N, C-alpha and C positions, 0 to 999 in steps of 0.2 A: 205159099208155110207149109208143104211136105217138105218141101228138099230141104227149105229151114231149117227144122227142125226133124229131120237124116243125118245132112248134116252135124251137126252135132254132137250126133249119137257116135254119128262113123268118129269124129275127130275125138270125140272121149273114150271112144269104145276103145282110138291107137293109141289113150294115154293121150296126148293130144290137148292144149285148150283150141291152137287158133285151125282148122281145115288143110294146112299146106304143113303142120308142122314137124319140125321134124321128134321121126318118138323114141324113145328110149334106146330101140336097142345101137338108131344110128350115130349119138352123140360119140361126142372124145373128149380126148382129155386136153387138157394143157402138159406142154414135158418142155422139162428148163435147159441149163444149158450141163448138166451131172445124168440128165437120157431120167431123172424121178418122173413120174407124172401120177399129175394128182387135180376135180377139179376143181375150178373156177371157185374157191372161196370164199361168204357174206356175212356179213353183222350183221345183226336186228338189230334197227332201235328201242328200244321197248314206251315207243311213238305211236296209235293209230296210224295213221303219218306214212312213216315211216312201210308199217305191215301192208299197207297197200301200191305205198312205191316197191317194197319188197319183190310182192308178188306180182306184179307188173314186169319189176325188171327178171326174172325168172324167167318169163316168160321169154322175155327177149333175147335169155342170156342162153336157157334149151334148148329153147324148141324155131328158131328166128335164128339163134348162131349156131347150134347148134353143140352145143358143150354142155357135160357132165356139171351139175353145182352142188352143192356142200352149203348148208347152211350152219352155221358154230350155235351147240345147241344154247350157251351164254350167255345171256345177254348184259350187256354192259348199263353197270347201275348212271354213269355218264359219260360223255363225249370224250374226256381224257383217256376210263378208263380201251372205250373205243379206240384211240388211234396208240394205248402200248401193243394192240392184238394186231394191228395194220405195219406196225415194224414189226413181227412177229416172237414177241415175246411169248414163251412159254404157257405157263400163269395170270396171264396179264389182269386177269379177275382177281386175281389176290389182291390189294394192296398192298402189307407186309412183303413180295414177295414175287413180281413185277413178272421169274425167270425172265430177263435178260441178258443173262452172262453170253444164255448160246440160243440165237435165236434164228428163225426157219420160218421165211413169209412163206401162210397157209393160206393167212384171208386178204382180197386184192379188193374186194369192191366193201362199197361201206352207203346205205340211203340217212338223208334226213340228217348232219353230226352240228350239235350245235358246242363246235371245237372252241370258236374263238368267241364263245360267251368266260373262253378260259387262257387270255393270253400269254402268261408269263406259264402256263403248262405246257401250252404250246409252246413255245416257244424253245422250251429246257427239252420239249422230247428231237427241235428240230436241231435243235447245237447236236446232243447227245449221236444221232438216228439219222445226216443230214440225208446220207445215200436212202435209207430203206423211207422217207418219209410219206409219204400220200399227198396225192399232187389232188388239191383240195377244188372243187365244181361247184355251180350253183345249179336247185335242180328244179329253175325258172321260178324258186317263191323264195320271198324271205321272208324272216316272221324275228320275233324281238324275248330275249325269255323272260322269264325272272318269277319273282308267288302271283302267286293266282289259288282264289279262294273259289271250293268243291261249288259246284252246284246247290249238293245237295247241304249244305251250312249256309247261304243263302236263304234259300227255303222254308227251312226251317230257318229261321230268322225271320221272315216275309212275313212270313206264316202266324209264327208268332207273337211278334211284335205289332202288325198290321193288320193279324186276319186275310191277305189272296198272296193268292201263288201268282212266284216269279215265271210266264212268260217262257216252255221251251218244248224243242222239238227233239224226236228224237231220229235218231238217221244214221243207221251199218253199224248198230252199237253203240254211237259219240250221241251226245249229249251238247246241241242250240243253244246258245237263252233269249232273248228276244231279249238284245240290251239297250232300247229304250226305257224300257222299265227295269233291267239289272242299276239301270244310273241312276234315275229318279229312286230307285228304292237307298246305292252306296250315297246321297244328295237330296234326300229330306224333299226337294225341294218340291215334287210332283207330290209329294202326299200333303193331305188335310183329314 
């Protein structure tokens, strides 16, 4: 037990999560054909699962592969905005002027993109920026997008109309429903 605590302390003191992680002083940058040096650029999507995947990716890039990492401070409102960021548009976050006239690719990776929900927009970006269009790969799970009702609204309505709480659990700041109770509430067939 003491050895595990010591290794954790040592890794933290060295500025790494992994015991054999590459320390910040030894990390390198990418270099392009013009000789410019820059860190691996990552854009973070606004989802809790994306934040988790981003942290895992950050540890792999910095501590296993040994590269410097820069996360863009702008969070894309949608996956379409993320595509403009990935093709190098300077002001990709501005829908009125994305700044694509003179592009410079500074972002190389994104996790958890839902861009397939916007096929027309994706095809437009693909046609306009064929050479720079980012590759799309699956993270290991597939999901659906759509309109959802917030937990607070469902719980408030359940309390007001039927006098009970919808069962939910909170893990790492994310709330998960007891889906059986939730569906019974929506269909009202379980309530009497």
